[in-house]
mmCIF file as Biopython writes it, N, C-alpha, C and O atoms, coordinates in Angstrom:
data_model
#
loop_
_atom_site.group_PDB
_atom_site.id
_atom_site.type_symbol
_atom_site.label_atom_id
_atom_site.label_alt_id
_atom_site.label_comp_id
_atom_site.label_asym_id
_atom_site.label_entity_id
_atom_site.label_seq_id
_atom_site.pdbx_PDB_ins_code
_atom_site.Cartn_x
_atom_site.Cartn_y
_atom_site.Cartn_z
_atom_site.occupancy
_atom_site.B_iso_or_equiv
_atom_site.auth_seq_id
_atom_site.auth_asym_id
_atom_site.pdbx_PDB_model_num
ATOM 1   N N  . MET A ? 1  ? 17.573 10.519  -5.644  1.0 0.0 1  A 1 
ATOM 2   C CA . MET A ? 1  ? 16.495 9.397   -5.211  1.0 0.0 1  A 1 
ATOM 3   C C  . MET A ? 1  ? 16.600 8.580   -6.209  1.0 0.0 1  A 1 
ATOM 4   O O  . MET A ? 1  ? 17.055 8.746   -7.340  1.0 0.0 1  A 1 
ATOM 5   N N  . ALA A ? 2  ? 16.000 7.411   -5.538  1.0 0.0 2  A 1 
ATOM 6   C CA . ALA A ? 2  ? 16.283 6.609   -6.684  1.0 0.0 2  A 1 
ATOM 7   C C  . ALA A ? 2  ? 14.842 6.417   -7.398  1.0 0.0 2  A 1 
ATOM 8   O O  . ALA A ? 2  ? 13.892 6.760   -6.693  1.0 0.0 2  A 1 
ATOM 9   N N  . ASN A ? 3  ? 14.545 5.943   -8.633  1.0 0.0 3  A 1 
ATOM 10  C CA . ASN A ? 3  ? 13.743 6.016   -9.480  1.0 0.0 3  A 1 
ATOM 11  C C  . ASN A ? 3  ? 12.642 4.867   -8.600  1.0 0.0 3  A 1 
ATOM 12  O O  . ASN A ? 3  ? 11.428 5.020   -8.464  1.0 0.0 3  A 1 
ATOM 13  N N  . ASN A ? 4  ? 13.083 4.261   -8.324  1.0 0.0 4  A 1 
ATOM 14  C CA . ASN A ? 4  ? 11.492 3.473   -7.644  1.0 0.0 4  A 1 
ATOM 15  C C  . ASN A ? 4  ? 11.823 3.747   -6.301  1.0 0.0 4  A 1 
ATOM 16  O O  . ASN A ? 4  ? 12.719 3.245   -5.623  1.0 0.0 4  A 1 
ATOM 17  N N  . LEU A ? 5  ? 10.900 4.700   -5.965  1.0 0.0 5  A 1 
ATOM 18  C CA . LEU A ? 5  ? 11.517 4.932   -4.264  1.0 0.0 5  A 1 
ATOM 19  C C  . LEU A ? 5  ? 9.874  3.759   -3.465  1.0 0.0 5  A 1 
ATOM 20  O O  . LEU A ? 5  ? 8.798  3.393   -3.938  1.0 0.0 5  A 1 
ATOM 21  N N  . VAL A ? 6  ? 10.469 3.598   -2.309  1.0 0.0 6  A 1 
ATOM 22  C CA . VAL A ? 6  ? 9.815  2.596   -1.590  1.0 0.0 6  A 1 
ATOM 23  C C  . VAL A ? 6  ? 9.547  3.376   -0.231  1.0 0.0 6  A 1 
ATOM 24  O O  . VAL A ? 6  ? 10.467 4.013   0.281   1.0 0.0 6  A 1 
ATOM 25  N N  . VAL A ? 7  ? 8.300  3.327   0.347   1.0 0.0 7  A 1 
ATOM 26  C CA . VAL A ? 7  ? 8.622  4.244   1.665   1.0 0.0 7  A 1 
ATOM 27  C C  . VAL A ? 7  ? 7.548  3.655   2.612   1.0 0.0 7  A 1 
ATOM 28  O O  . VAL A ? 7  ? 6.367  3.384   2.393   1.0 0.0 7  A 1 
ATOM 29  N N  . PHE A ? 8  ? 8.206  3.551   3.586   1.0 0.0 8  A 1 
ATOM 30  C CA . PHE A ? 8  ? 7.409  2.869   4.923   1.0 0.0 8  A 1 
ATOM 31  C C  . PHE A ? 8  ? 7.221  3.677   6.049   1.0 0.0 8  A 1 
ATOM 32  O O  . PHE A ? 8  ? 8.041  3.693   6.967   1.0 0.0 8  A 1 
ATOM 33  N N  . ALA A ? 9  ? 5.988  4.489   6.045   1.0 0.0 9  A 1 
ATOM 34  C CA . ALA A ? 9  ? 5.686  5.649   6.976   1.0 0.0 9  A 1 
ATOM 35  C C  . ALA A ? 9  ? 4.849  4.591   8.017   1.0 0.0 9  A 1 
ATOM 36  O O  . ALA A ? 9  ? 3.742  4.074   7.872   1.0 0.0 9  A 1 
ATOM 37  N N  . CYS A ? 10 ? 5.553  4.515   8.807   1.0 0.0 10 A 1 
ATOM 38  C CA . CYS A ? 10 ? 5.513  3.416   9.909   1.0 0.0 10 A 1 
ATOM 39  C C  . CYS A ? 10 ? 4.772  3.773   11.429  1.0 0.0 10 A 1 
ATOM 40  O O  . CYS A ? 10 ? 4.515  2.958   12.315  1.0 0.0 10 A 1 
ATOM 41  N N  . SER A ? 11 ? 4.504  5.314   11.436  1.0 0.0 11 A 1 
ATOM 42  C CA . SER A ? 11 ? 4.597  6.033   12.964  1.0 0.0 11 A 1 
ATOM 43  C C  . SER A ? 11 ? 3.036  6.089   13.150  1.0 0.0 11 A 1 
ATOM 44  O O  . SER A ? 11 ? 2.348  6.589   12.260  1.0 0.0 11 A 1 
ATOM 45  N N  . ASN A ? 12 ? 2.422  5.541   14.391  1.0 0.0 12 A 1 
ATOM 46  C CA . ASN A ? 12 ? 1.022  5.460   14.622  1.0 0.0 12 A 1 
ATOM 47  C C  . ASN A ? 12 ? 0.548  6.234   15.462  1.0 0.0 12 A 1 
ATOM 48  O O  . ASN A ? 12 ? 1.302  6.476   16.405  1.0 0.0 12 A 1 
ATOM 49  N N  . PRO A ? 13 ? -0.714 6.857   15.474  1.0 0.0 13 A 1 
ATOM 50  C CA . PRO A ? 13 ? -1.953 6.653   14.753  1.0 0.0 13 A 1 
ATOM 51  C C  . PRO A ? 13 ? -1.926 7.187   13.436  1.0 0.0 13 A 1 
ATOM 52  O O  . PRO A ? 13 ? -2.763 6.825   12.609  1.0 0.0 13 A 1 
ATOM 53  N N  . GLU A ? 14 ? -0.796 8.244   13.091  1.0 0.0 14 A 1 
ATOM 54  C CA . GLU A ? 14 ? -0.945 9.186   11.940  1.0 0.0 14 A 1 
ATOM 55  C C  . GLU A ? 14 ? 0.183  8.559   11.266  1.0 0.0 14 A 1 
ATOM 56  O O  . GLU A ? 14 ? 0.968  8.565   12.214  1.0 0.0 14 A 1 
ATOM 57  N N  . PRO A ? 15 ? 0.765  8.075   10.402  1.0 0.0 15 A 1 
ATOM 58  C CA . PRO A ? 15 ? 1.779  8.096   9.105   1.0 0.0 15 A 1 
ATOM 59  C C  . PRO A ? 15 ? 2.260  9.218   9.563   1.0 0.0 15 A 1 
ATOM 60  O O  . PRO A ? 15 ? 1.603  9.972   10.281  1.0 0.0 15 A 1 
ATOM 61  N N  . GLU A ? 16 ? 4.011  9.540   9.019   1.0 0.0 16 A 1 
ATOM 62  C CA . GLU A ? 16 ? 4.223  10.558  8.666   1.0 0.0 16 A 1 
ATOM 63  C C  . GLU A ? 16 ? 4.228  11.652  7.422   1.0 0.0 16 A 1 
ATOM 64  O O  . GLU A ? 16 ? 4.502  12.852  7.395   1.0 0.0 16 A 1 
ATOM 65  N N  . ILE A ? 17 ? 3.681  10.431  6.100   1.0 0.0 17 A 1 
ATOM 66  C CA . ILE A ? 17 ? 2.904  11.573  5.681   1.0 0.0 17 A 1 
ATOM 67  C C  . ILE A ? 17 ? 1.813  10.303  4.962   1.0 0.0 17 A 1 
ATOM 68  O O  . ILE A ? 17 ? 2.042  9.098   5.063   1.0 0.0 17 A 1 
ATOM 69  N N  . LYS A ? 18 ? 0.736  10.840  4.313   1.0 0.0 18 A 1 
ATOM 70  C CA . LYS A ? 18 ? -0.551 9.915   4.104   1.0 0.0 18 A 1 
ATOM 71  C C  . LYS A ? 18 ? -0.066 9.663   2.767   1.0 0.0 18 A 1 
ATOM 72  O O  . LYS A ? 18 ? 0.706  10.330  2.077   1.0 0.0 18 A 1 
ATOM 73  N N  . PRO A ? 19 ? -0.699 8.512   2.515   1.0 0.0 19 A 1 
ATOM 74  C CA . PRO A ? 19 ? -0.438 7.626   0.756   1.0 0.0 19 A 1 
ATOM 75  C C  . PRO A ? 19 ? -0.924 8.359   0.015   1.0 0.0 19 A 1 
ATOM 76  O O  . PRO A ? 19 ? -0.369 8.419   -1.082  1.0 0.0 19 A 1 
ATOM 77  N N  . GLU A ? 20 ? -2.251 9.317   0.252   1.0 0.0 20 A 1 
ATOM 78  C CA . GLU A ? 20 ? -2.816 10.014  -0.914  1.0 0.0 20 A 1 
ATOM 79  C C  . GLU A ? 20 ? -2.068 11.147  -1.122  1.0 0.0 20 A 1 
ATOM 80  O O  . GLU A ? 20 ? -2.468 11.900  -2.010  1.0 0.0 20 A 1 
ATOM 81  N N  . LEU A ? 21 ? -1.067 11.451  -0.508  1.0 0.0 21 A 1 
ATOM 82  C CA . LEU A ? 21 ? -0.199 12.675  -0.570  1.0 0.0 21 A 1 
ATOM 83  C C  . LEU A ? 21 ? 1.040  12.497  -1.214  1.0 0.0 21 A 1 
ATOM 84  O O  . LEU A ? 21 ? 1.702  13.413  -1.703  1.0 0.0 21 A 1 
ATOM 85  N N  . ALA A ? 22 ? 1.377  11.172  -1.207  1.0 0.0 22 A 1 
ATOM 86  C CA . ALA A ? 22 ? 2.996  10.614  -1.567  1.0 0.0 22 A 1 
ATOM 87  C C  . ALA A ? 22 ? 2.766  10.546  -2.548  1.0 0.0 22 A 1 
ATOM 88  O O  . ALA A ? 22 ? 3.567  11.010  -3.359  1.0 0.0 22 A 1 
ATOM 89  N N  . HIS A ? 23 ? 1.722  10.019  -2.934  1.0 0.0 23 A 1 
ATOM 90  C CA . HIS A ? 23 ? 1.349  9.253   -4.620  1.0 0.0 23 A 1 
ATOM 91  C C  . HIS A ? 23 ? 0.879  10.497  -5.470  1.0 0.0 23 A 1 
ATOM 92  O O  . HIS A ? 23 ? 0.872  10.329  -6.690  1.0 0.0 23 A 1 
ATOM 93  N N  . TYR A ? 24 ? 0.496  11.692  -4.990  1.0 0.0 24 A 1 
ATOM 94  C CA . TYR A ? 24 ? 0.320  13.062  -5.590  1.0 0.0 24 A 1 
ATOM 95  C C  . TYR A ? 24 ? 1.524  13.575  -5.887  1.0 0.0 24 A 1 
ATOM 96  O O  . TYR A ? 24 ? 1.727  13.989  -7.028  1.0 0.0 24 A 1 
ATOM 97  N N  . VAL A ? 25 ? 2.676  13.640  -4.753  1.0 0.0 25 A 1 
ATOM 98  C CA . VAL A ? 25 ? 4.010  14.110  -4.972  1.0 0.0 25 A 1 
ATOM 99  C C  . VAL A ? 25 ? 4.536  13.589  -6.156  1.0 0.0 25 A 1 
ATOM 100 O O  . VAL A ? 25 ? 4.800  14.266  -7.149  1.0 0.0 25 A 1 
ATOM 101 N N  . ARG A ? 26 ? 4.712  12.185  -6.030  1.0 0.0 26 A 1 
ATOM 102 C CA . ARG A ? 26 ? 5.379  11.231  -7.098  1.0 0.0 26 A 1 
ATOM 103 C C  . ARG A ? 26 ? 4.529  9.341   -6.913  1.0 0.0 26 A 1 
ATOM 104 O O  . ARG A ? 26 ? 4.381  8.443   -6.085  1.0 0.0 26 A 1 
ATOM 105 N N  . ASP A ? 27 ? 4.224  9.679   -8.277  1.0 0.0 27 A 1 
ATOM 106 C CA . ASP A ? 27 ? 3.246  8.770   -9.040  1.0 0.0 27 A 1 
ATOM 107 C C  . ASP A ? 27 ? 4.101  7.382   -9.425  1.0 0.0 27 A 1 
ATOM 108 O O  . ASP A ? 27 ? 3.646  6.526   -10.183 1.0 0.0 27 A 1 
ATOM 109 N N  . ASN A ? 28 ? 5.135  7.315   -8.918  1.0 0.0 28 A 1 
ATOM 110 C CA . ASN A ? 28 ? 5.946  5.895   -9.093  1.0 0.0 28 A 1 
ATOM 111 C C  . ASN A ? 28 ? 6.264  5.354   -7.818  1.0 0.0 28 A 1 
ATOM 112 O O  . ASN A ? 28 ? 7.350  4.788   -7.936  1.0 0.0 28 A 1 
ATOM 113 N N  . LEU A ? 29 ? 5.969  5.285   -7.011  1.0 0.0 29 A 1 
ATOM 114 C CA . LEU A ? 29 ? 6.444  4.560   -5.548  1.0 0.0 29 A 1 
ATOM 115 C C  . LEU A ? 29 ? 6.011  3.991   -4.748  1.0 0.0 29 A 1 
ATOM 116 O O  . LEU A ? 29 ? 4.958  4.372   -4.237  1.0 0.0 29 A 1 
ATOM 117 N N  . ILE A ? 30 ? 6.604  2.938   -4.354  1.0 0.0 30 A 1 
ATOM 118 C CA . ILE A ? 30 ? 5.440  1.825   -3.027  1.0 0.0 30 A 1 
ATOM 119 C C  . ILE A ? 30 ? 5.395  2.611   -2.308  1.0 0.0 30 A 1 
ATOM 120 O O  . ILE A ? 30 ? 6.228  3.497   -2.115  1.0 0.0 30 A 1 
ATOM 121 N N  . MET A ? 31 ? 4.226  2.392   -1.681  1.0 0.0 31 A 1 
ATOM 122 C CA . MET A ? 31 ? 4.089  3.015   -0.191  1.0 0.0 31 A 1 
ATOM 123 C C  . MET A ? 31 ? 3.414  2.174   0.897   1.0 0.0 31 A 1 
ATOM 124 O O  . MET A ? 31 ? 2.817  1.302   0.265   1.0 0.0 31 A 1 
ATOM 125 N N  . ALA A ? 32 ? 3.226  2.008   2.035   1.0 0.0 32 A 1 
ATOM 126 C CA . ALA A ? 32 ? 2.816  0.803   3.026   1.0 0.0 32 A 1 
ATOM 127 C C  . ALA A ? 32 ? 3.051  2.120   4.175   1.0 0.0 32 A 1 
ATOM 128 O O  . ALA A ? 32 ? 3.929  2.967   4.338   1.0 0.0 32 A 1 
ATOM 129 N N  . ALA A ? 33 ? 1.887  1.811   4.783   1.0 0.0 33 A 1 
ATOM 130 C CA . ALA A ? 33 ? 1.803  2.556   6.209   1.0 0.0 33 A 1 
ATOM 131 C C  . ALA A ? 33 ? 1.433  1.784   7.554   1.0 0.0 33 A 1 
ATOM 132 O O  . ALA A ? 33 ? 0.714  0.785   7.534   1.0 0.0 33 A 1 
ATOM 133 N N  . GLY A ? 34 ? 1.914  2.258   8.599   1.0 0.0 34 A 1 
ATOM 134 C CA . GLY A ? 34 ? 1.594  1.337   9.642   1.0 0.0 34 A 1 
ATOM 135 C C  . GLY A ? 34 ? 0.417  1.641   10.387  1.0 0.0 34 A 1 
ATOM 136 O O  . GLY A ? 34 ? 0.187  1.049   11.442  1.0 0.0 34 A 1 
ATOM 137 N N  . CYS A ? 35 ? -0.662 2.869   9.745   1.0 0.0 35 A 1 
ATOM 138 C CA . CYS A ? 35 ? -2.272 2.799   10.304  1.0 0.0 35 A 1 
ATOM 139 C C  . CYS A ? 35 ? -2.764 1.911   10.252  1.0 0.0 35 A 1 
ATOM 140 O O  . CYS A ? 35 ? -2.348 0.949   9.607   1.0 0.0 35 A 1 
ATOM 141 N N  . SER A ? 36 ? -3.798 1.931   10.899  1.0 0.0 36 A 1 
ATOM 142 C CA . SER A ? 36 ? -4.950 0.634   10.828  1.0 0.0 36 A 1 
ATOM 143 C C  . SER A ? 36 ? -6.107 1.174   9.610   1.0 0.0 36 A 1 
ATOM 144 O O  . SER A ? 36 ? -6.660 0.296   8.947   1.0 0.0 36 A 1 
ATOM 145 N N  . ASP A ? 37 ? -6.407 2.464   9.375   1.0 0.0 37 A 1 
ATOM 146 C CA . ASP A ? 37 ? -7.198 2.518   8.651   1.0 0.0 37 A 1 
ATOM 147 C C  . ASP A ? 37 ? -6.497 3.082   6.710   1.0 0.0 37 A 1 
ATOM 148 O O  . ASP A ? 37 ? -7.074 3.565   5.736   1.0 0.0 37 A 1 
ATOM 149 N N  . CYS A ? 38 ? -5.323 2.749   6.927   1.0 0.0 38 A 1 
ATOM 150 C CA . CYS A ? 38 ? -4.836 2.841   5.236   1.0 0.0 38 A 1 
ATOM 151 C C  . CYS A ? 38 ? -4.938 1.527   5.230   1.0 0.0 38 A 1 
ATOM 152 O O  . CYS A ? 38 ? -4.541 0.716   6.068   1.0 0.0 38 A 1 
ATOM 153 N N  . SER A ? 39 ? -5.764 1.289   3.749   1.0 0.0 39 A 1 
ATOM 154 C CA . SER A ? 39 ? -5.052 0.587   2.666   1.0 0.0 39 A 1 
ATOM 155 C C  . SER A ? 39 ? -4.272 -0.080  2.437   1.0 0.0 39 A 1 
ATOM 156 O O  . SER A ? 39 ? -4.458 -1.160  1.877   1.0 0.0 39 A 1 
ATOM 157 N N  . ASN A ? 40 ? -3.234 0.329   2.777   1.0 0.0 40 A 1 
ATOM 158 C CA . ASN A ? 40 ? -1.952 -0.427  2.493   1.0 0.0 40 A 1 
ATOM 159 C C  . ASN A ? 40 ? -0.864 -0.822  3.766   1.0 0.0 40 A 1 
ATOM 160 O O  . ASN A ? 40 ? 0.360  -0.878  3.655   1.0 0.0 40 A 1 
ATOM 161 N N  . GLN A ? 41 ? -1.636 -1.068  4.956   1.0 0.0 41 A 1 
ATOM 162 C CA . GLN A ? 41 ? -1.196 -1.462  6.429   1.0 0.0 41 A 1 
ATOM 163 C C  . GLN A ? 41 ? -0.444 -2.442  6.008   1.0 0.0 41 A 1 
ATOM 164 O O  . GLN A ? 41 ? -0.608 -3.272  5.114   1.0 0.0 41 A 1 
ATOM 165 N N  . ILE A ? 42 ? 0.659  -2.193  6.982   1.0 0.0 42 A 1 
ATOM 166 C CA . ILE A ? 42 ? 1.819  -3.207  7.185   1.0 0.0 42 A 1 
ATOM 167 C C  . ILE A ? 42 ? 2.254  -3.201  8.590   1.0 0.0 42 A 1 
ATOM 168 O O  . ILE A ? 42 ? 2.450  -2.136  9.175   1.0 0.0 42 A 1 
ATOM 169 N N  . ASN A ? 43 ? 2.476  -4.781  9.373   1.0 0.0 43 A 1 
ATOM 170 C CA . ASN A ? 43 ? 3.012  -4.085  10.669  1.0 0.0 43 A 1 
ATOM 171 C C  . ASN A ? 43 ? 3.954  -3.788  11.250  1.0 0.0 43 A 1 
ATOM 172 O O  . ASN A ? 43 ? 4.969  -4.207  10.695  1.0 0.0 43 A 1 
ATOM 173 N N  . ASN A ? 44 ? 4.176  -3.102  12.373  1.0 0.0 44 A 1 
ATOM 174 C CA . ASN A ? 44 ? 5.629  -2.866  12.634  1.0 0.0 44 A 1 
ATOM 175 C C  . ASN A ? 44 ? 6.937  -3.905  12.557  1.0 0.0 44 A 1 
ATOM 176 O O  . ASN A ? 44 ? 8.108  -3.711  12.229  1.0 0.0 44 A 1 
ATOM 177 N N  . ALA A ? 45 ? 6.314  -4.934  12.945  1.0 0.0 45 A 1 
ATOM 178 C CA . ALA A ? 45 ? 7.154  -5.848  13.213  1.0 0.0 45 A 1 
ATOM 179 C C  . ALA A ? 45 ? 7.976  -6.873  11.992  1.0 0.0 45 A 1 
ATOM 180 O O  . ALA A ? 45 ? 8.975  -7.574  12.154  1.0 0.0 45 A 1 
ATOM 181 N N  . LEU A ? 46 ? 7.193  -6.671  10.811  1.0 0.0 46 A 1 
ATOM 182 C CA . LEU A ? 46 ? 7.721  -6.583  9.479   1.0 0.0 46 A 1 
ATOM 183 C C  . LEU A ? 46 ? 8.845  -5.546  9.246   1.0 0.0 46 A 1 
ATOM 184 O O  . LEU A ? 46 ? 9.863  -5.963  8.693   1.0 0.0 46 A 1 
ATOM 185 N N  . CYS A ? 47 ? 8.775  -4.160  9.625   1.0 0.0 47 A 1 
ATOM 186 C CA . CYS A ? 47 ? 9.699  -3.939  8.669   1.0 0.0 47 A 1 
ATOM 187 C C  . CYS A ? 47 ? 10.488 -3.670  10.304  1.0 0.0 47 A 1 
ATOM 188 O O  . CYS A ? 47 ? 11.186 -2.657  10.273  1.0 0.0 47 A 1 
ATOM 189 N N  . PHE A ? 48 ? 10.493 -4.217  11.356  1.0 0.0 48 A 1 
ATOM 190 C CA . PHE A ? 48 ? 11.700 -4.135  12.180  1.0 0.0 48 A 1 
ATOM 191 C C  . PHE A ? 48 ? 11.962 -5.611  12.720  1.0 0.0 48 A 1 
ATOM 192 O O  . PHE A ? 48 ? 11.910 -5.975  13.895  1.0 0.0 48 A 1 
ATOM 193 N N  . SER A ? 49 ? 12.284 -6.454  11.482  1.0 0.0 49 A 1 
ATOM 194 C CA . SER A ? 49 ? 11.803 -7.834  11.901  1.0 0.0 49 A 1 
ATOM 195 C C  . SER A ? 49 ? 13.192 -8.167  12.937  1.0 0.0 49 A 1 
ATOM 196 O O  . SER A ? 49 ? 13.044 -9.040  13.793  1.0 0.0 49 A 1 
ATOM 197 N N  . PHE A ? 50 ? 14.236 -7.606  12.853  1.0 0.0 50 A 1 
ATOM 198 C CA . PHE A ? 50 ? 15.634 -8.500  13.579  1.0 0.0 50 A 1 
ATOM 199 C C  . PHE A ? 50 ? 15.187 -7.708  15.075  1.0 0.0 50 A 1 
ATOM 200 O O  . PHE A ? 50 ? 15.577 -8.221  16.124  1.0 0.0 50 A 1 
ATOM 201 N N  . ILE A ? 51 ? 14.428 -6.554  15.111  1.0 0.0 51 A 1 
ATOM 202 C CA . ILE A ? 51 ? 13.507 -6.820  16.992  1.0 0.0 51 A 1 
ATOM 203 C C  . ILE A ? 51 ? 13.162 -7.817  17.307  1.0 0.0 51 A 1 
ATOM 204 O O  . ILE A ? 51 ? 13.581 -8.488  18.249  1.0 0.0 51 A 1 
ATOM 205 N N  . PHE A ? 52 ? 12.099 -8.134  16.342  1.0 0.0 52 A 1 
ATOM 206 C CA . PHE A ? 52 ? 11.364 -9.344  16.363  1.0 0.0 52 A 1 
ATOM 207 C C  . PHE A ? 52 ? 12.384 -10.384 17.022  1.0 0.0 52 A 1 
ATOM 208 O O  . PHE A ? 52 ? 12.605 -10.560 18.220  1.0 0.0 52 A 1 
ATOM 209 N N  . ARG A ? 53 ? 12.881 -10.951 16.041  1.0 0.0 53 A 1 
ATOM 210 C CA . ARG A ? 53 ? 13.555 -11.861 15.722  1.0 0.0 53 A 1 
ATOM 211 C C  . ARG A ? 53 ? 14.467 -12.032 16.833  1.0 0.0 53 A 1 
ATOM 212 O O  . ARG A ? 53 ? 14.608 -13.209 17.164  1.0 0.0 53 A 1 
ATOM 213 N N  . CYS A ? 54 ? 15.151 -11.146 17.528  1.0 0.0 54 A 1 
ATOM 214 C CA . CYS A ? 54 ? 15.767 -10.828 18.737  1.0 0.0 54 A 1 
ATOM 215 C C  . CYS A ? 54 ? 15.246 -11.263 20.208  1.0 0.0 54 A 1 
ATOM 216 O O  . CYS A ? 54 ? 15.864 -11.909 21.054  1.0 0.0 54 A 1 
ATOM 217 N N  . SER A ? 55 ? 13.921 -10.723 20.279  1.0 0.0 55 A 1 
ATOM 218 C CA . SER A ? 55 ? 12.867 -11.082 21.432  1.0 0.0 55 A 1 
ATOM 219 C C  . SER A ? 55 ? 12.600 -12.816 21.095  1.0 0.0 55 A 1 
ATOM 220 O O  . SER A ? 55 ? 12.426 -13.534 22.081  1.0 0.0 55 A 1 
ATOM 221 N N  . LEU A ? 56 ? 12.581 -13.240 20.178  1.0 0.0 56 A 1 
ATOM 222 C CA . LEU A ? 56 ? 11.902 -14.835 19.975  1.0 0.0 56 A 1 
ATOM 223 C C  . LEU A ? 56 ? 13.407 -15.393 20.297  1.0 0.0 56 A 1 
ATOM 224 O O  . LEU A ? 56 ? 13.102 -16.514 20.702  1.0 0.0 56 A 1 
ATOM 225 N N  . ASP A ? 57 ? 14.520 -15.349 20.361  1.0 0.0 57 A 1 
ATOM 226 C CA . ASP A ? 57 ? 15.934 -15.494 20.397  1.0 0.0 57 A 1 
ATOM 227 C C  . ASP A ? 57 ? 16.243 -15.624 21.997  1.0 0.0 57 A 1 
ATOM 228 O O  . ASP A ? 57 ? 17.098 -16.362 22.488  1.0 0.0 57 A 1 
ATOM 229 N N  . ALA A ? 58 ? 15.555 -14.938 22.552  1.0 0.0 58 A 1 
ATOM 230 C CA . ALA A ? 58 ? 16.065 -14.395 23.820  1.0 0.0 58 A 1 
ATOM 231 C C  . ALA A ? 58 ? 14.742 -14.937 24.583  1.0 0.0 58 A 1 
ATOM 232 O O  . ALA A ? 58 ? 14.727 -14.652 25.780  1.0 0.0 58 A 1 
ATOM 233 N N  . ARG A ? 59 ? 13.792 -15.561 24.172  1.0 0.0 59 A 1 
ATOM 234 C CA . ARG A ? 59 ? 12.596 -16.257 24.556  1.0 0.0 59 A 1 
ATOM 235 C C  . ARG A ? 59 ? 12.367 -14.662 25.953  1.0 0.0 59 A 1 
ATOM 236 O O  . ARG A ? 59 ? 12.432 -14.672 27.182  1.0 0.0 59 A 1 
ATOM 237 N N  . ALA A ? 60 ? 12.226 -14.064 25.427  1.0 0.0 60 A 1 
ATOM 238 C CA . ALA A ? 60 ? 11.684 -12.250 26.145  1.0 0.0 60 A 1 
ATOM 239 C C  . ALA A ? 60 ? 10.049 -12.952 26.204  1.0 0.0 60 A 1 
ATOM 240 O O  . ALA A ? 60 ? 9.321  -13.355 25.297  1.0 0.0 60 A 1 
ATOM 241 N N  . THR A ? 61 ? 9.853  -12.886 27.770  1.0 0.0 61 A 1 
ATOM 242 C CA . THR A ? 61 ? 8.594  -12.875 28.221  1.0 0.0 61 A 1 
ATOM 243 C C  . THR A ? 61 ? 7.585  -11.671 28.858  1.0 0.0 61 A 1 
ATOM 244 O O  . THR A ? 61 ? 6.441  -11.769 29.302  1.0 0.0 61 A 1 
ATOM 245 N N  . GLU A ? 62 ? 8.202  -10.855 28.763  1.0 0.0 62 A 1 
ATOM 246 C CA . GLU A ? 62 ? 7.564  -9.229  29.472  1.0 0.0 62 A 1 
ATOM 247 C C  . GLU A ? 62 ? 8.389  -8.375  28.192  1.0 0.0 62 A 1 
ATOM 248 O O  . GLU A ? 62 ? 9.462  -8.633  27.646  1.0 0.0 62 A 1 
ATOM 249 N N  . ASN A ? 63 ? 7.448  -7.300  27.976  1.0 0.0 63 A 1 
ATOM 250 C CA . ASN A ? 63 ? 7.404  -6.571  27.037  1.0 0.0 63 A 1 
ATOM 251 C C  . ASN A ? 63 ? 7.675  -4.787  28.219  1.0 0.0 63 A 1 
ATOM 252 O O  . ASN A ? 63 ? 6.859  -3.905  28.489  1.0 0.0 63 A 1 
ATOM 253 N N  . LYS A ? 64 ? 8.623  -4.886  28.474  1.0 0.0 64 A 1 
ATOM 254 C CA . LYS A ? 64 ? 9.144  -3.478  29.295  1.0 0.0 64 A 1 
ATOM 255 C C  . LYS A ? 64 ? 9.311  -2.123  28.458  1.0 0.0 64 A 1 
ATOM 256 O O  . LYS A ? 64 ? 9.684  -1.093  29.020  1.0 0.0 64 A 1 
#
């Protein structure tokens, strides 16, 4: 593992690992979660930006 770990736990509504537990196990990590009740919430579109970009490029009008 890297010395400075970055964790994106983006599953909703519950992240794969709670930020409190992740920081308890490893205090030098950077943590972001996808759930709205976490203080470190990020939007999943930020993590999967190429999917979002492809939707824009294809001028997608529906979500199937």
